[in-house]
N, CA and C atoms as an extended XYZ file, in Angstrom:
447
Properties=species:S:1:pos:R:3:atomname:S:1:resname:S:1:resid:I:1 pbc="F F F"
N      -147.838       38.272       69.928 N   MET     1
C      -146.517       37.952       69.617 CA  MET     1
C      -146.325       37.533       68.042 C   MET     1
N      -145.606       38.176       67.423 N   ASN     2
C      -145.273       37.719       66.059 CA  ASN     2
C      -144.075       37.027       65.699 C   ASN     2
N      -143.743       36.574       64.476 N   GLY     3
C      -142.419       35.884       64.253 CA  GLY     3
C      -141.207       36.708       64.620 C   GLY     3
N      -141.164       37.791       64.197 N   ALA     4
C      -140.139       38.719       64.379 CA  ALA     4
C      -139.848       38.911       65.904 C   ALA     4
N      -140.913       39.132       66.608 N   GLU     5
C      -140.715       39.240       68.154 CA  GLU     5
C      -140.271       38.012       68.739 C   GLU     5
N      -140.926       36.790       68.318 N   LEU     6
C      -140.281       35.440       68.724 CA  LEU     6
C      -138.837       35.284       68.532 C   LEU     6
N      -138.462       35.643       67.307 N   PHE     7
C      -137.232       35.504       66.881 CA  PHE     7
C      -136.260       36.234       67.822 C   PHE     7
N      -136.538       37.587       68.012 N   LEU     8
C      -135.699       38.474       68.836 CA  LEU     8
C      -135.645       37.835       70.348 C   LEU     8
N      -136.794       37.361       70.830 N   LEU     9
C      -136.585       36.714       72.026 CA  LEU     9
C      -135.758       35.485       72.151 C   LEU     9
N      -135.843       34.690       71.170 N   GLY    10
C      -134.872       33.658       70.896 CA  GLY    10
C      -133.404       34.100       70.908 C   GLY    10
N      -133.045       35.191       70.252 N   ARG    11
C      -131.570       35.587       70.282 CA  ARG    11
C      -131.347       36.014       71.719 C   ARG    11
N      -132.333       36.653       72.272 N   THR    12
C      -131.997       37.139       73.611 CA  THR    12
C      -131.871       36.033       74.516 C   THR    12
N      -132.553       35.100       74.610 N   LEU    13
C      -132.413       33.790       75.232 CA  LEU    13
C      -131.166       33.017       74.913 C   LEU    13
N      -130.713       33.022       73.909 N   MET    14
C      -129.520       32.423       73.538 CA  MET    14
C      -128.403       33.280       74.005 C   MET    14
N      -128.303       34.480       73.984 N   LYS    15
C      -127.268       35.327       74.544 CA  LYS    15
C      -127.057       35.058       76.050 C   LYS    15
N      -128.307       35.155       76.791 N   ILE    16
C      -128.321       34.871       78.459 CA  ILE    16
C      -127.853       33.574       78.570 C   ILE    16
N      -127.872       32.521       77.655 N   GLY    17
C      -127.597       31.268       78.016 CA  GLY    17
C      -126.007       31.049       77.626 C   GLY    17
N      -125.596       31.808       76.603 N   GLU    18
C      -124.237       31.843       76.400 CA  GLU    18
C      -123.425       32.283       77.569 C   GLU    18
N      -124.005       33.452       78.237 N   GLU    19
C      -123.405       34.021       79.379 CA  GLU    19
C      -123.312       33.219       80.505 C   GLU    19
N      -124.418       32.313       80.676 N   ALA    20
C      -124.376       31.486       81.852 CA  ALA    20
C      -123.613       30.278       81.739 C   ALA    20
N      -122.836       29.943       80.679 N   ILE    21
C      -122.203       28.653       80.435 CA  ILE    21
C      -120.734       29.221       80.864 C   ILE    21
N      -120.257       28.547       82.074 N   PRO    22
C      -118.812       28.946       82.487 CA  PRO    22
C      -117.776       28.754       81.523 C   PRO    22
N      -116.818       29.576       81.351 N   VAL    23
C      -115.928       29.430       80.419 CA  VAL    23
C      -114.435       29.593       80.864 C   VAL    23
N      -114.336       29.711       82.418 N   GLU    24
C      -113.092       29.499       83.231 CA  GLU    24
C      -112.580       28.286       82.848 C   GLU    24
N      -111.267       28.314       82.684 N   GLY    25
C      -110.211       27.383       82.275 CA  GLY    25
C      -110.572       26.605       80.783 C   GLY    25
N      -111.574       27.335       80.113 N   ALA    26
C      -111.742       26.483       78.741 CA  ALA    26
C      -110.718       26.989       77.768 C   ALA    26
N      -110.057       28.083       78.038 N   GLY    27
C      -108.939       28.874       77.114 CA  GLY    27
C      -109.715       29.365       75.957 C   GLY    27
N      -108.823       30.218       75.293 N   ARG    28
C      -109.321       30.746       74.089 CA  ARG    28
C      -109.374       29.901       72.931 C   ARG    28
N      -110.712       29.930       72.272 N   ARG    29
C      -111.000       29.066       71.117 CA  ARG    29
C      -111.396       29.854       70.004 C   ARG    29
N      -111.414       29.096       68.885 N   SER    30
C      -111.780       29.638       67.672 CA  SER    30
C      -113.255       29.390       67.329 C   SER    30
N      -113.961       28.680       68.202 N   THR    31
C      -115.433       28.327       67.874 CA  THR    31
C      -116.206       28.906       68.972 C   THR    31
N      -117.380       29.488       68.521 N   SER    32
C      -118.292       30.048       69.420 CA  SER    32
C      -119.086       29.062       70.290 C   SER    32
N      -119.399       29.484       71.389 N   THR    33
C      -120.338       28.666       72.261 CA  THR    33
C      -121.462       27.960       71.517 C   THR    33
N      -122.118       29.267       70.937 N   ARG    34
C      -123.243       28.865       70.017 CA  ARG    34
C      -123.092       27.808       69.019 C   ARG    34
N      -122.094       27.844       68.294 N   SER    35
C      -121.775       26.886       67.419 CA  SER    35
C      -121.390       25.433       67.956 C   SER    35
N      -120.751       25.421       69.086 N   MET    36
C      -120.502       24.320       69.798 CA  MET    36
C      -121.776       23.552       70.257 C   MET    36
N      -122.665       24.517       70.901 N   LEU    37
C      -123.869       23.685       71.257 CA  LEU    37
C      -124.733       23.205       70.075 C   LEU    37
N      -124.705       24.017       68.968 N   ILE    38
C      -125.386       23.456       67.824 CA  ILE    38
C      -125.040       22.217       67.310 C   ILE    38
N      -123.725       21.960       67.206 N   VAL    39
C      -123.036       20.688       66.605 CA  VAL    39
C      -123.230       19.713       67.641 C   VAL    39
N      -123.037       19.977       69.047 N   MET    40
C      -123.367       19.027       70.066 CA  MET    40
C      -124.600       18.278       69.834 C   MET    40
N      -125.772       19.234       69.965 N   LEU    41
C      -127.096       18.889       69.885 CA  LEU    41
C      -127.377       17.898       68.657 C   LEU    41
N      -126.752       18.561       67.577 N   ASP    42
C      -126.870       17.668       66.349 CA  ASP    42
C      -126.368       16.279       66.286 C   ASP    42
N      -125.028       16.375       66.838 N   VAL    43
C      -124.546       14.931       66.921 CA  VAL    43
C      -125.281       14.070       67.864 C   VAL    43
N      -125.748       14.589       68.802 N   TYR    44
C      -126.519       13.783       69.910 CA  TYR    44
C      -127.876       13.086       69.460 C   TYR    44
N      -128.450       14.101       68.483 N   ALA    45
C      -129.517       13.662       68.072 CA  ALA    45
C      -129.441       12.698       66.491 C   ALA    45
N      -128.053       12.489       66.343 N   ASN    46
C      -127.858       11.825       64.951 CA  ASN    46
C      -126.591       11.059       65.086 C   ASN    46
N      -126.502        9.928       66.069 N   PRO    47
C      -125.317        9.312       66.344 CA  PRO    47
C      -124.707        8.694       65.185 C   PRO    47
N      -123.394        8.391       65.164 N   ASP    48
C      -122.682        7.938       63.986 CA  ASP    48
C      -122.637        8.768       62.952 C   ASP    48
N      -122.630        9.809       62.843 N   THR    49
C      -122.647       10.974       61.873 CA  THR    49
C      -121.392       11.383       61.416 C   THR    49
N      -121.162       12.182       60.359 N   THR    50
C      -119.948       12.738       60.001 CA  THR    50
C      -119.952       14.237       60.071 C   THR    50
N      -118.945       14.968       59.903 N   VAL    51
C      -118.829       16.336       59.909 CA  VAL    51
C      -119.571       16.943       58.740 C   VAL    51
N      -119.343       16.247       57.645 N   GLY    52
C      -120.141       16.747       56.457 CA  GLY    52
C      -121.731       16.652       56.652 C   GLY    52
N      -122.114       15.558       57.227 N   GLU    53
C      -123.716       15.485       57.429 CA  GLU    53
C      -124.039       16.683       58.442 C   GLU    53
N      -123.303       16.856       59.642 N   VAL    54
C      -123.668       17.887       60.420 CA  VAL    54
C      -123.727       19.187       59.905 C   VAL    54
N      -122.661       19.327       58.988 N   ALA    55
C      -122.796       20.764       58.510 CA  ALA    55
C      -123.966       21.051       57.363 C   ALA    55
N      -124.332       19.919       56.961 N   VAL    56
C      -125.499       20.141       55.816 CA  VAL    56
C      -126.835       20.414       56.754 C   VAL    56
N      -126.998       19.639       57.922 N   ARG    57
C      -128.209       19.798       58.765 CA  ARG    57
C      -128.144       21.017       59.591 C   ARG    57
N      -126.988       21.361       60.010 N   THR    58
C      -127.143       22.612       60.838 CA  THR    58
C      -126.851       24.004       60.002 C   THR    58
N      -126.235       23.764       58.682 N   GLY    59
C      -125.949       25.083       57.856 CA  GLY    59
C      -124.710       25.780       58.252 C   GLY    59
N      -123.997       25.194       59.096 N   LEU    60
C      -122.538       25.813       59.596 CA  LEU    60
C      -121.542       25.344       58.577 C   LEU    60
N      -120.729       26.121       58.239 N   PRO    61
C      -119.578       25.739       57.440 CA  PRO    61
C      -118.826       24.391       57.973 C   PRO    61
N      -118.420       23.528       56.982 N   GLN    62
C      -117.746       22.357       57.337 CA  GLN    62
C      -116.462       22.621       58.254 C   GLN    62
N      -115.692       23.683       57.946 N   SER    63
C      -114.541       23.934       58.814 CA  SER    63
C      -114.850       24.269       60.243 C   SER    63
N      -116.156       24.936       60.371 N   ALA    64
C      -116.619       25.369       61.769 CA  ALA    64
C      -116.903       24.097       62.461 C   ALA    64
N      -117.694       23.222       61.818 N   VAL    65
C      -118.019       21.737       62.359 CA  VAL    65
C      -116.858       20.976       62.808 C   VAL    65
N      -115.930       21.063       62.074 N   SER    66
C      -114.616       20.326       62.246 CA  SER    66
C      -114.073       20.904       63.487 C   SER    66
N      -113.854       22.239       63.612 N   ALA    67
C      -113.331       22.712       64.809 CA  ALA    67
C      -113.950       22.578       66.305 C   ALA    67
N      -115.439       22.573       66.007 N   CYS    68
C      -116.263       22.358       66.991 CA  CYS    68
C      -116.100       20.848       67.557 C   CYS    68
N      -116.147       19.820       66.504 N   VAL    69
C      -115.965       18.474       66.820 CA  VAL    69
C      -114.535       18.173       67.472 C   VAL    69
N      -113.562       18.927       66.992 N   ALA    70
C      -112.342       18.731       67.683 CA  ALA    70
C      -112.520       19.158       69.307 C   ALA    70
N      -112.919       20.209       69.330 N   ARG    71
C      -113.088       20.827       70.702 CA  ARG    71
C      -114.041       19.998       71.599 C   ARG    71
N      -115.113       19.544       70.907 N   LEU    72
C      -116.055       18.640       71.796 CA  LEU    72
C      -115.241       17.161       72.250 C   LEU    72
N      -114.572       16.766       71.254 N   ARG    73
C      -113.746       15.430       71.576 CA  ARG    73
C      -112.720       15.779       72.695 C   ARG    73
N      -111.986       16.927       72.654 N   GLU    74
C      -110.930       17.371       73.552 CA  GLU    74
C      -111.876       17.389       75.003 C   GLU    74
N      -112.976       18.000       74.960 N   ALA    75
C      -113.710       18.206       76.275 CA  ALA    75
C      -114.176       16.852       76.791 C   ALA    75
N      -114.271       15.640       75.892 N   GLY    76
C      -114.922       14.504       76.171 CA  GLY    76
C      -116.394       14.349       75.989 C   GLY    76
N      -117.012       15.314       75.376 N   SER    77
C      -118.438       15.350       75.013 CA  SER    77
C      -118.783       14.396       74.014 C   SER    77
N      -117.959       14.090       72.884 N   VAL    78
C      -118.235       13.490       71.629 CA  VAL    78
C      -116.975       12.191       71.563 C   VAL    78
N      -117.174       11.112       70.943 N   LEU    79
C      -116.217       10.180       70.602 CA  LEU    79
C      -116.416       10.192       69.053 C   LEU    79
N      -115.115        9.754       68.488 N   THR    80
C      -114.996        9.586       67.115 CA  THR    80
C      -114.460        8.310       66.903 C   THR    80
N      -114.576        7.617       65.561 N   ALA    81
C      -114.202        6.448       65.340 CA  ALA    81
C      -114.153        6.468       63.820 C   ALA    81
N      -112.961        5.580       63.194 N   THR    82
C      -113.063        5.611       61.772 CA  THR    82
C      -114.165        4.910       61.109 C   THR    82
N      -114.724        5.515       60.205 N   ASP    83
C      -116.023        4.938       59.444 CA  ASP    83
C      -115.581        3.683       58.655 C   ASP    83
N      -116.038        2.568       58.979 N   PRO    84
C      -115.586        1.281       58.233 CA  PRO    84
C      -115.988        1.543       56.739 C   PRO    84
N      -116.848        2.028       56.322 N   ALA    85
C      -117.325        2.137       55.082 CA  ALA    85
C      -116.456        3.106       54.250 C   ALA    85
N      -115.903        4.045       54.947 N   ASP    86
C      -114.910        4.820       54.007 CA  ASP    86
C      -113.838        5.215       55.274 C   ASP    86
N      -112.737        4.720       55.258 N   ARG    87
C      -111.666        4.935       56.205 CA  ARG    87
C      -111.000        6.442       56.258 C   ARG    87
N      -111.560        7.161       55.214 N   ARG    88
C      -111.026        8.538       55.278 CA  ARG    88
C      -111.874        9.444       56.302 C   ARG    88
N      -113.144        9.038       56.560 N   ARG    89
C      -114.139        9.754       57.277 CA  ARG    89
C      -114.203        9.154       58.758 C   ARG    89
N      -114.543       10.233       59.696 N   SER    90
C      -114.885        9.716       60.963 CA  SER    90
C      -116.318        9.847       61.333 C   SER    90
N      -116.685        8.854       62.290 N   LEU    91
C      -118.032        8.857       62.709 CA  LEU    91
C      -118.073        9.429       64.075 C   LEU    91
N      -119.118       10.332       64.325 N   ILE    92
C      -119.073       11.176       65.604 CA  ILE    92
C      -120.380       10.626       66.358 C   ILE    92
N      -120.001       10.473       67.610 N   ARG    93
C      -121.317       10.173       68.491 CA  ARG    93
C      -121.064       10.657       69.873 C   ARG    93
N      -122.116       10.603       70.739 N   ARG    94
C      -122.212       11.221       71.899 CA  ARG    94
C      -121.535       10.454       73.000 C   ARG    94
N      -120.483       10.834       73.836 N   ASN    95
C      -119.838       10.158       74.753 CA  ASN    95
C      -120.946        9.790       75.925 C   ASN    95
N      -121.136        8.523       76.049 N   PRO    96
C      -122.074        8.007       77.080 CA  PRO    96
C      -121.864        8.650       78.633 C   PRO    96
N      -120.383        8.729       78.701 N   GLU    97
C      -119.945        9.199       80.070 CA  GLU    97
C      -120.219       10.701       80.348 C   GLU    97
N      -120.459       11.072       81.433 N   VAL    98
C      -120.581       12.521       81.676 CA  VAL    98
C      -119.221       13.018       82.001 C   VAL    98
N      -118.692       13.746       81.350 N   THR    99
C      -117.291       14.184       81.635 CA  THR    99
C      -117.411       15.409       82.638 C   THR    99
N      -116.313       15.824       83.159 N   GLY   100
C      -116.117       16.870       84.188 CA  GLY   100
C      -116.678       18.287       83.595 C   GLY   100
N      -116.477       18.430       82.501 N   ARG   101
C      -116.937       19.749       81.737 CA  ARG   101
C      -118.503       19.675       81.559 C   ARG   101
N      -119.036       18.738       81.039 N   ARG   102
C      -120.422       18.559       80.920 CA  ARG   102
C      -121.263       18.650       82.197 C   ARG   102
N      -120.574       17.931       83.193 N   ALA   103
C      -121.028       18.103       84.561 CA  ALA   103
C      -121.067       19.516       85.116 C   ALA   103
N      -120.040       20.334       84.801 N   GLU   104
C      -119.979       21.537       85.101 CA  GLU   104
C      -120.807       22.559       84.622 C   GLU   104
N      -121.029       22.276       83.191 N   VAL   105
C      -122.008       23.294       82.545 CA  VAL   105
C      -123.467       22.882       82.943 C   VAL   105
N      -123.856       21.565       83.075 N   ALA   106
C      -125.336       21.110       83.415 CA  ALA   106
C      -125.512       21.646       84.835 C   ALA   106
N      -124.419       21.886       85.694 N   ALA   107
C      -124.794       22.172       87.097 CA  ALA   107
C      -124.717       23.549       87.368 C   ALA   107
N      -124.280       24.536       86.446 N   THR   108
C      -124.223       25.990       86.514 CA  THR   108
C      -125.532       26.637       86.527 C   THR   108
N      -126.037       27.272       87.413 N   PRO   109
C      -127.452       27.759       87.295 CA  PRO   109
C      -127.266       29.103       86.530 C   PRO   109
N      -128.443       29.472       85.918 N   ILE   110
C      -128.616       30.693       84.894 CA  ILE   110
C      -128.806       32.046       85.827 C   ILE   110
N      -128.851       31.777       86.935 N   ASP   111
C      -129.445       33.099       88.006 CA  ASP   111
C      -128.578       34.192       87.703 C   ASP   111
N      -127.191       34.089       87.613 N   ALA   112
C      -126.482       35.395       87.595 CA  ALA   112
C      -126.626       35.995       86.293 C   ALA   112
N      -126.513       35.131       85.061 N   ALA   113
C      -126.559       35.623       83.749 CA  ALA   113
C      -128.180       36.278       83.633 C   ALA   113
N      -129.046       35.646       84.274 N   LEU   114
C      -130.446       36.182       84.255 CA  LEU   114
C      -130.611       37.487       84.925 C   LEU   114
N      -130.172       37.375       86.168 N   GLY   115
C      -130.090       38.730       86.928 CA  GLY   115
C      -129.470       39.928       86.152 C   GLY   115
N      -128.412       39.712       85.657 N   ALA   116
C      -127.724       40.802       84.808 CA  ALA   116
C      -128.725       41.233       83.702 C   ALA   116
N      -129.157       40.207       82.956 N   ALA   117
C      -129.905       40.586       81.814 CA  ALA   117
C      -131.109       41.372       82.264 C   ALA   117
N      -131.760       41.035       83.514 N   LEU   118
C      -133.005       41.688       83.945 CA  LEU   118
C      -132.592       42.825       84.738 C   LEU   118
N      -131.304       43.182       85.046 N   ASP   119
C      -130.771       44.272       85.632 CA  ASP   119
C      -131.337       44.329       86.963 C   ASP   119
N      -131.259       43.258       87.745 N   THR   120
C      -132.000       43.118       89.127 CA  THR   120
C      -131.117       41.969       89.828 C   THR   120
N      -131.139       42.169       91.232 N   GLU   121
C      -130.551       41.155       92.110 CA  GLU   121
C      -131.673       40.608       93.057 C   GLU   121
N      -132.905       40.913       92.660 N   ASP   122
C      -134.156       40.486       93.312 CA  ASP   122
C      -134.234       38.885       93.107 C   ASP   122
N      -133.922       38.169       94.060 N   GLY   123
C      -134.088       36.694       93.888 CA  GLY   123
C      -135.355       36.317       93.565 C   GLY   123
N      -136.471       36.847       94.023 N   THR   124
C      -137.840       36.570       93.609 CA  THR   124
C      -137.980       36.524       92.166 C   THR   124
N      -137.682       37.654       91.685 N   ALA   125
C      -138.025       38.036       90.209 CA  ALA   125
C      -137.215       37.077       89.460 C   ALA   125
N      -135.996       36.810       89.910 N   ILE   126
C      -134.997       35.834       89.117 CA  ILE   126
C      -135.663       34.357       89.120 C   ILE   126
N      -136.065       33.981       90.230 N   ALA   127
C      -136.820       32.644       90.468 CA  ALA   127
C      -137.883       32.578       89.585 C   ALA   127
N      -138.858       33.457       89.607 N   GLU   128
C      -140.109       33.496       88.799 CA  GLU   128
C      -139.637       33.416       87.319 C   GLU   128
N      -138.836       34.172       87.070 N   THR   129
C      -138.399       33.993       85.559 CA  THR   129
C      -137.702       32.717       85.240 C   THR   129
N      -136.988       32.156       86.006 N   VAL   130
C      -136.419       30.808       85.816 CA  VAL   130
C      -137.566       29.803       85.595 C   VAL   130
N      -138.555       29.777       86.659 N   ASP   131
C      -139.854       29.165       86.524 CA  ASP   131
C      -140.478       29.186       85.193 C   ASP   131
N      -140.591       30.364       84.744 N   LEU   132
C      -141.457       30.551       83.450 CA  LEU   132
C      -140.612       29.798       82.438 C   LEU   132
N      -139.201       30.047       82.435 N   LEU   133
C      -138.379       29.559       81.350 CA  LEU   133
C      -138.409       27.827       81.574 C   LEU   133
N      -138.488       27.262       82.703 N   GLU   134
C      -138.429       25.914       82.868 CA  GLU   134
C      -139.865       25.448       82.277 C   GLU   134
N      -140.803       25.972       82.466 N   ARG   135
C      -142.261       25.634       81.949 CA  ARG   135
C      -142.304       25.705       80.427 C   ARG   135
N      -141.635       26.820       79.993 N   LEU   136
C      -141.517       26.964       78.493 CA  LEU   136
C      -140.653       25.894       77.789 C   LEU   136
N      -139.676       25.630       78.500 N   ALA   137
C      -138.591       24.399       77.872 CA  ALA   137
C      -139.246       23.125       77.927 C   ALA   137
N      -140.257       22.695       79.014 N   GLU   138
C      -140.991       21.707       78.734 CA  GLU   138
C      -141.790       21.347       77.658 C   GLU   138
N      -142.365       22.455       77.062 N   ARG   139
C      -143.148       22.605       76.053 CA  ARG   139
C      -142.399       22.740       74.681 C   ARG   139
N      -141.236       23.412       74.699 N   LEU   140
C      -140.402       23.576       73.510 CA  LEU   140
C      -139.072       23.032       73.575 C   LEU   140
N      -138.996       21.686       73.977 N   SER   141
C      -137.632       21.132       73.886 CA  SER   141
C      -137.184       21.018       72.453 C   SER   141
N      -135.590       20.717       72.421 N   PRO   142
C      -135.122       20.661       71.114 CA  PRO   142
C      -135.728       19.773       70.123 C   PRO   142
N      -136.521       18.770       70.662 N   ASP   143
C      -137.031       17.785       69.752 CA  ASP   143
C      -138.088       18.433       68.891 C   ASP   143
N      -138.719       19.663       69.134 N   VAL   144
C      -139.609       20.121       68.323 CA  VAL   144
C      -139.211       20.614       67.011 C   VAL   144
N      -137.872       20.853       67.118 N   LEU   145
C      -137.156       21.397       65.884 CA  LEU   145
C      -137.358       20.556       64.643 C   LEU   145
N      -137.356       19.268       64.867 N   GLY   146
C      -137.715       18.106       63.725 CA  GLY   146
C      -139.053       18.407       63.165 C   GLY   146
N      -139.960       18.947       63.682 N   ARG   147
C      -141.344       19.323       63.089 CA  ARG   147
C      -141.416       20.643       62.448 C   ARG   147
N      -140.211       21.340       62.611 N   LEU   148
C      -140.278       22.699       61.725 CA  LEU   148
C      -139.412       22.378       60.432 C   LEU   148
N      -139.766       23.349       59.390 N   ARG   149
C      -139.220       23.117       58.224 CA  ARG   149
C      -137.658       23.373       58.200 C   ARG   149
C-alpha cells in the first residue's frame, strides 16, 4: 500500500463513519459532520482553547469553527466560558457530562453503514470487518496524529 492508497482508504472510512452517525432530529445544519468531529476532537485534545486556535490547528476557516462550536455547545458536547485574560474571547472545553446526543452517537453501531458500503447483508462479513477496524483503531488512535507533521 502506498500513501495515495492509504489516503483513499481513509476517505472511504470517513464517509462510512459519517453515514453511521445518526442524524435524525439533528435538523438541517450549515456544518458538516466531518467538520464537527474535527473541531470536537481538537477541543477535547486542547482544553480551554479558542476558536482562533482551533482554526489554526485544524486548518478550518474560523467561521466554520465558530459554527461548529455553536452547534457542539447546543448539543452539550462542549462548554464555553469568557476568557479572563481577554473578555472578548471564549474558552472552549469538553463537557465532562455525557449528553444524550453524545450517548446516542457512541451507542450507534456501524454495521448498517458498513453493510451498505460492502454491499452485503452477510452478518459474518460485517462482523469480521468491524473486528479488523477495531484492531486497526487500537493501533491508530487519534493520539498518533500528534506524531505526524
